N, C-alpha and C positions, 0 to 999 in steps of 0.2 A: 504494500500500500504506500503510495507516494504522499507527500505532505499535503497536496491539494485535496486528496480524498479524505485524509484524516480531518482536516479543517471542515470539509463538507459534512462529514459524519457528526462531528461535535456540534457544529452550528445548527444543522437541521434537527438534531435530537433536542437541542435546547429550544429551538423555535416550537417544535411539537409540544414540549413540556409547557412552555408559556401559554400556548393556545389551549391546552387541556386545563391548565389552572384557571384561565379566563372562562372556559366552558363550565368548570366546576362552580366558580363564583356566580355565574349567571343562573345555572340550573338549580343550585342549592337554595336560592332565594325563593323559588316557586313553591308555594304550600303543597301542591300536588305531588311534588318530588320528595317531600319530607320522609316518607317510609324508606327511601333508598339512601338518603344522605344522613339521616338521623334516627335509624331504627333502634339503636341502643337507648337513646334518650326517650323515645316513645314508649319502649317496653318498661322503662323505669318510671313512667308517668311524668316526665319532665317536658316543658315547652322548649322546643329547639331554639326559639328566638327570644326567650325571656332574658332580659337584662343585657342583651348584646345585639340589638337590631342593627345598630350602626356598624358594628364590627363585622356582622355577617355580610353586609353589602360591600365591604372592602375586599379587594383581592388578597390582602394579607391579613384579614381579620382572623381567619382560622389559625394563622401562625401565632398571633398574639394569644389566642385562647389555649393553644397547645403548650406554649412556653409557660403560661401562667398556671397551668394545672399542676398540682402537687402529685407526689407518688401515691398518697392516700386516695386521691381522686382516681388515679389509674386503677388502683386495686379495687375501689368501689365499683368501677365500671367494667373492668375486664378480668379482675382476679389477680392473684399473685403471679400466675404464669405469664400474664401479659406484662406485668411490671418487670419480671425477670428477663423477658425478651428485650425490653427496652434497655435494661442494664447491660445485656449482651451487646447491643448496638452501640451504646455509649462507651462501653469498655474498649471495643475495637477502635472506635473513633478516637478515644484518648490515646491509645497506643500509636495510632497514625499521626496524630497532631504532635505529640511529644517527640516522635521519631523525626517527623518532617522539620521541626524547628532546627534540628542539627543537620540532618542529611541534605536538605535542599541548599542552604547557603554554603555548605562545605563541598559536597560532591559535584554539584553542577559546574562550578568553575574548574575543579580539578579535572573532570572529564572533558569539558568543553575546550580547554586550552591544549589538549594533546592532539596527536595526528595519526593515531593507529589506523583509522579507516582510510585516510588518504594514502598511507603507505601500503596498505593491503591492496587498494585499487591500482596503485602504481606498479605493484608486483604481479598484478594479473589475477588476484584472488576475487576481485569484484568485477562483474561485467560492466561494460560501458553502456551508456544510455543509447537508445536508438535515435535520439533526436540529433539535430544537426550540430548542437553544441556538445562536443564530446568531453569538454572540461567539467561538465556538471555531473556530480556523482549520482549514482542510481539509488542511494540509500537516503531515507528521509533525514531532514535536518535535525530532528529530535534524537536520532541515534548518535549524534555527535555529543550529546549530553549524557550518554550512558557509559557503562563499564566497557562496552565494546570498543570505545574510542581511546582507551588507555593501552599503551604499548606493553607487551610482555616484559616481565622483570622490572618494571618501572617502580621507583620509590613512591609514586602516586598511589600505588595499590595499598599502602599503609592506611590511607584515609578510608578506603572501602572496607578493609579488614577491621579496623576499629569501629566502624559504623555498624558492622554486624553485631558486635558486642553491645553497642548502645541500644539497638533495637531489641535485642534479647533481654537486657536487664529492664528496659522500660516495660516490656511485656510481663516479666515476672512481677514487677511492682503493681501494675494495674490489675492483673489477674488475682493477686493475693488480696488486694483491697476489695475487689468485686466479690470474690468468694466469701469473704467475711460478711460483706453487706447482705448478700443473698441468704446466707445462713441465718443471719439475724431476722431477715424478713420472714423466712420459713418458720422460725421459732415463734415469732409474734403471731403468725397466722394460725399455727397449731395450738396456741395457748389462749385464743380469744374466748370470751365467756359465752359465745354462741354455741348452741347445740347442733352438732353435725353427726348424722347417722353413722358415717364411716369411722368416726373416732370411738364408737362404742362396740365395734364389731371386728372380728378377725375372719379371714378366709382359711378354711381347713380343707386340704386336698389329700389324696392318697389315704382315704379312710379304709382301714382293713375290712375284709369281709366279715359280716356279722354272723352269729349263729342262726340256724334255720328258724328258731322260735322267736326272733326279734328282728325288727326293722333296722335299717341303717340309722334312722333318727333315734331310736331307743339306744343304739350303741353309742352314738355321739353324745346324747344327753348324759348317759351314765358315766362315760369317760371324763367329760369336762366337769360334771358335777362333783366327781371324786377328786379331781385335781384342783378345782377352783370352787370349793364349796360355798364360800361367802360372797363371791362376786359373779358367778355364772347366773345368767338370766334365762335364756332359752336358746334353742338352735333352730335353724331352718335348713333342711336338707335340699340340696340342688336336685331338680328333677328334669327329665327330658320333656319339656313342654312344647316341643315343636308343633305337634298336631293341634294342641289347644290354642297355641298362638295363631296358627293358620285360621282356625274357626273364628277366633276373636277378631282378627283383622278383616275377615269377610263381613262380620257383623258391623264393624266400624265403617267399612266401605259402603255398605247398604245405608247406614245412617247418614253418611255424607250425601249419597245420591238422593235420599228423601229430602234433606235440607235444601239441596239445589233445586229439586223439582218443585218444592213448595214455593220457593222464591219465583221461579219461572211461571208457575201457575198464578201466583198473586199478581205478577206484572202483566199477565195476559188479560186480566179483567179490565175492560174499558166500558165506556158508555154504550158503545155499539154491541159489545159482547160482555154483559155484566157477569155471566157465569164463568167466563174464561175458558181456556182450553187446557186440559190436563196433559202434562208431558207424557210421552210414550217413547219406548225404545225397543229394539229387537234383542232377543236373548242369546243370539249366536255370537260368533267371533267378532270382538270389538264393537258389538252393537250394530253390525252391518248386515248380518243375515239372521235367519230364524224367525220365530213367532214374534209379532209385535204386541207389546203389553203395556198397560198403564204403569208408569214408573213407580208412583207412590204406593199403589196397591201391591205390585209385584215385590218391591223391596220390603214392605211391611210383612208380607207372607214369608219371605225368605228369612227375615229376622225371627219370626215366630218358630220356624222350623229349626233354625240354627241354635237358638238359646237352650233348648233341652240337650242338644248334642254337646254344647259347650259345658253345661253342668255335668253331664255324664263323663266327658273327657277330663274335666278338672278332677273329679273323684278318682278316675283311673290313674291319672298322672300322679296325684299326690300319694296314692297307695301303692301302685305297681311300677312306677317309672322313676324310683329314687336312684340317684347317682352317688358315687363314692366321693362326694364333696359336700361341704356345708358352710353356711354362714353362722358363726357362733357369736352371741351377744352377751355383753357384760354390763353390769349396772354402773360402771364408772369408766371414764376414758383412760385413767391411769392403769386400771386392771386390764383393759383391752391392750394397751401399749405394752404392758409387761408380758401378757400372754403371747403377743405376736413375736416377741424376742426370746422366748423360752423354748428350749429344746424339749419337746414333749415325749418323744419316743426314743427308745434305745437304738433302733435301726433307722437309717436315713430315709427309707422308702415307705414309711408309715407315719401318719399324722403330721403332715407338713403344714405348718401354721405360719401365716404372714398377715400383714395389715390388709384389711379389706378395702377394695376400691370403692369409689363413690357408687351409689346405686345406679346412676344414669350411665355409667361407663363400663359396666360389667359386660363381658362377652360370655354369656351363659353356656354356649356350646363348648367352650374351652375348659370350663372349670373341672369337669369330670375326667379329663385326660390324666392318666397316671404318670409318675415321674419318668418311667422308662420310655413311654410313648413321647413325652415332651422332649427328652434328650435325643431320641432318634429323629424326631421331626426337626429339631434344631440343626442337627448335623446335615440332614437332607436339604433343608432350606439354604443353609450357608454354602453347600456344594452347588446348588442351583444358582445362587447369587454369584459365586465364583465363575461359573460357566457363563452367566449373563455378562459379567464384566469382560471376560475374555472374548465372548461373541461380539459384544458391542465395540470392542477394539477395532475390528475390521471395518465396519461401516463408518465409525467416527474418523478413523484414519483416512478412509476414502473421501469423506465429506471435507476433512481439513485440506486434503490435497486438491480435490476437484473444484472446491468452491472458490479458489482463487481465479481471477478473471482470465489470466493467461492459460491456465490448465483447462478452464471451461471452453475457451476458444478452440483448444486442441481436441477435446473430447467431442464437442458439438460444433463442427465447422460451420454449419448453416446459420449460427448465431453471430457470425462475424459482422454481417451487415448491420445488425442492431447494436452490438456491444462496442463497435468501433466508433460510434458517434460520441463525441467528447462529453456531452452532458450526461448521456446514459452511462458511459464508461465511468465517470466520476462517482455517480450515485451507486452503481453496482460495486465498485471497489470499496466504497465506504460501508456498505451494509451487507452484501451478499454472504460473506463467511460467517458473520455474527448471527444473522437471522437463521441461516441453515443450521447452525449449532443449537440455537435456542429451541427451534421447532423440533429438532431431533431428540433433545433431552426431555421435551414435554411429554413424551410417550411413556416414560419409565415409572413415575411415582406410584400410579395406581397398581402396577404389577408388584412393586416392592411392598406396598401396604397389604396386598393379598398374601404374599409370602410370609410377612411378619405375623399376620393373624393366624396363618397355618401352623406356626410354631407351637401354638397352645397357650399363648399369652392371655392372662385372665382379664385385662383391662385395656380400654381404648388408649389411655395415655401412654401405657407401656408399648403398645403397638406403634404409636406415633414415634416414640423415641427410637424403637428398634428400626423402623423404616427410615427415619432420618439418618441414623448411623450408616445404614447400608447405602443410602443415596449419597451421603457425603463422600465416603471412600470411593464410590463408583465415579462421581463426577471429578474428584481430584485426580484419580488415576487416568480416566479416559479423556477428560478435558484438558487438564493442566499438563500431564506428562505425555500421554499418547498423542494428543492433538499437536502439541508443540514439536515433539520429536518427529512425529509422522510427517508434518508439513516440511520440516527441515530436510529429512531424509529423501522425501519425494522430490523436492526441488533440486536436490543435489545428486539424484540417483545416477545420472550419466557420469558425473565426476567420480563418484564412488566406484562405479563399475570399471571405469577406465584406469583408476588408480586405487586398487584394493590395498590401501595402506592404512593400518589402524591408527597411526599417528595423524594422518591427514583427516580421517573421520573424526577423531577426538578434537582436533583443532577446529574443524568446521562446526561441531556442536558447541564448543566453547565460545566461538565467535557469533553463532546464530542465536543462542539463548537470550543474551541481552537485547538483541534486535527484535526478538519476538514480542517485546513489550508493546510494540505498536498495535498489534492485533488486540491485546488485552486492554489497552487504553480505550479503544473504540468499543470493545465488548462491555467494559464497565460503564462507559458513557451511555451506551444504548440501554443498558439495564436500568440505570437510575433515572435518566431523563424520560425515556419513553415508558418504561415499566412503572415507575412511580407516578408519572402523569396519568396513566390509565388507572392506577390504583386510586388516586385521589378523585379523579373525575367520575369514576364508576359509570362510564358511558354504557358499557355492555350490560351490567345489571339493571341500569335504568331502562334500556330498550326492552329487555326481557320482561321486566315488571309491567310496563305499560301494555305490552302485547298480551300478557297473561290477563291483566285486569280487564282489558277490552274484550277479549275473545273467549277466555276460559273461566274467569271467576264469576260465580253466581252468588255466593254468600260471603259474609264477613270473614269466615274461617278460610275461604279460598283466597281472599285478598291478603289476609295475614300470612298464609303459607307462601304467597307469591313474593312477598317482600321480606320474610323472616330471614335475618342475616345468618351467615355461617360464623365459624370462629376464625382465628388468624391463619389456620392452616400451617401449623408448625412443621409438619412432615416434609413439606417442600420449601417453605420459606427459610427455615434455619439452614438446611444444607446449601441452598443457593447463596445465602449470605456467607456461609463458611467458605464456599468456593471463591468468592470475591476476597475474603480475608486471606486465604491461601495465596491467591494470585498477587495481591498487593504486597503481602509480606515478602514473598519470594522475589519480587521485582523491586522492592523498596530500595535496595542498595544497587542492584544491577542497572536499574533505570529509574532514578528518583522522581522523575516527572509523573510517575503513576500515583505517587502519594496524594497530590491534590485531588485527583480523581477518586481515590479511595475515601478521602475525607468528605468529598461532596456526596458520595454514595451513602456513607453511613450517617452523615449529618442529616441529609434529606430523608433517608430511610427512617431515622429516629423520629423526625418531626412528623412525617406522614403517618407512620405507624401509631404514634401517640394520638394523633387526631382521629384515626380510624378506631382505635381502642375506645376512646372517649365517646365517639358518636355512632359508630357503625357496628363493629363486631360484637358478638355475644358468645361467651365461652361455652363450649359443649361439655367441658369437664374442668375440674380444678385439682391439680396435683401439687399445689403449694410450692412451685418452683423446682419440682423434681427434674426438670429439663436441664437445670444449670450444670450439674456434673458432666452431663453429655456435652454441653457447649464448651466447658472448660477443657475437657479431654481433647476435643477436636481442635481447639485453638492451639493446644500444646502440640498436637500432631502436625498442624500447619507450621508451627515454629520449628519443629524438628526437621521437616521437609525443607524449610527455608535455610536452616543452618547447614544441612547436608548439601544442598544445592550450592551454597556459597563456598563451602569447603572445596567442592569440585571445580567450580568456575574460577575461583581465584587460584586454585592449584594448577589448572590448565593454562593460566596466564604465566606459568613458570616462575611464580613468586615463591622464593625459598621459605618464607615465613608463614605460608598458608597453614601448616600444621598447628599454628597457634589457635586456630578456630576449632580444632577437634574437641578440646575440653568442653565446649558449649553443649555438645550432644549429651554427655553424662550429666552435666549440670541441669539441663532441662528435664531429664528423666528423674533426677533426684528431687527437683522442685515439684514435679507432678506427684511423686510418691509422698512427699511431705504434705502437700495439699490434700491428697486422698486420705492419709492417715488422720489428719487434723479435722477436716470438715465433713468428709463423705459419710461417716457413720451416722451423723444426725440427719442425713438425707435418706439413707437406707432404712432407718428406723426412727420412731419418734422418741426422743429422750424423756425419761420419766419426770425430770424437773420441768419440762415443758407441758407434759400432759396433766400434771397434778394441779394446775391452776383452777380456781373455783369458777363455776358456771353462774350465769346471772339468774338462772331458774332451774328448778328440778326437772330433769329430762323426762319426757313422756316416752317410756320404753316401748309401749305399744305402737306409738307413732314411728319410732325408730325401726321397730321390727317390720311394720307395714311398708316402710320405704323400700325394703329389699324384696318384697313380693312382686314377681313379674305381673304386669298389667292383666295378662290373660288368666291369672290365677287369683287376683286380688279380690278379697271379699268387699261387699258394698259398705259394711259398717265395721267399726272397731270391735263391736261386741261379737262379731263372727270369727275373731282371731282364734279362739279356743277350738272352734269347729275346724278351722283350717289346719291348726296344729295337730289335732287328734286324728285328722284324716291321714296323716303320715305315720301314725303309730298303730300297731295291732295289739300291743301289750300295754298293760297298766303298771307294770313293775317299775319302781323307781329306786331300787336298791343300788347304792353306789358301788360300782365294781369296775375294774379295768381289765 
């Protein structure tokens, strides 16, 4: 990519961002669009424009609102997980700002005043331009300000070597402060006086087979009553309620159809037709074929037929479909915290006890999987992930090679007429490789979520963390390493084949890696200008909402479902941010110009994410910052990759003192180990000193118990809980025994 294409990419991305911000400012002022731009506020019963009408009309009003919001405001709107995500963004931003303060004024002059690129071109290692002026170098001007412009064995390399240490120690300092802050946030959230069902429960898996004369529930009750006689409340055995859930969803679907039909029927009543026209539909495939029936009468009859089936299936499920897992409840949260950390059985494959997930995030189908099945599934899943990474290497390498304009002209000669036009050529050079890579990566997250769920993980938040981890290592390996090296090797394939010299290949890689920053500069710019512009403007959700409201929505519930927001989407958002973190860290010393782009990405990302948390997104679960150790570990992984890369690049510059960088690798590992030992145990388990704080009211244990009953099995009244519990038990024996 030449300098004109780079400027075109950045400027057009910036213009698109400005246009999208103006679109957001205009559209968000219209009351009819409030469900798209302020759904979180509406769900909390707040007026989107109260107290800030003037600020809302300003293009920068949302910025002032986001900056003035406190961390407590963020937690109130989006939970601790959202606050921790913002801490992650601000932590990386701090690392880049503190690094850039030193690197930019020191390294840019050091690199810019050397002449390695000119010497390489004069020696014939760089091809000449095809233009008439052969004195113009073929590499962008920005590469003169990178490590590639420093001559081998030059004393100038000391500046780059010491800069690696500066970035590393800045990262250690920021991560330590952030880990401590997040740990305190989590402790505060777990010690609030509010009653939360998950704090009074534990998840028990690998329940051993009971004797023939007692149910699994009786076995669980007797076991925990014997071990926790003063704190055990009751248990709920996990059941296979797949069939009951299917019938329940059918009933709910018929209820929705009746509600829609009644609205349509009421709207059909006019002066000319006072009795109206009752809605009808066909009973066949998608309502297109089959017998035509009155919708209200038909759905009512279906509900009457399904209700007895549901009641019968509920009894069968509770009595005969018990699984070897249970939710066990305690009468205090300190007792539940203590039980979740206690080794209950002598052998590891029986009575596995852990903290219970939130009721809304439980994956019921995974709870009954025994420990051996979970381990086998995990091995199989990671093997599939490994194959996926290797498989994706081939197409991503091909994309990286072919998506350059020169290679595209060779592969598709008929495009020469189009791509040789100056205006089109500049735009394609600016955007083609980045867009091709972004589109290609968009296909992967759903597959990784499916694989993570197949491991047997019991909760949605853990599935998200597992999927995010897989996605991070995938994109770092395939995008950062394979894309960069594949592009370099493809471009130099002819030279490598003609000169099969390992020294020449290594020298080419050493010289090409710093120059590869040009692609990632435009990649980062495209991600934060266009990506964040679309995020803020919400043009796509706005169009979808209005289309649904006009053509599909009949009731208020339909309208609410059309605009009801999602959560932040950590499974894809965090790995993509981690990719940018890795790229900017690895190129921070090789090509310091990438630092301002990284600062812009994370500053703008923090600002827009905070605005969206306060106004738009609604959390689908709350793990109280459990994502942070994952984020911390991946930042350390990015730091290790950065340090290893710099050891190799500076070493390939034939600098005798490059081994001085080697100690950074064990220092980073030791730092990660210390952080893990000091902070992680409080994330893996709830400390008793946190759980023992007093509650503002006596917990309603029946309500806590009811919160974990699946909707398809839930009794209508709290008084029916005893009937629900007795349905799982055949015996009345309550003798404590193990």
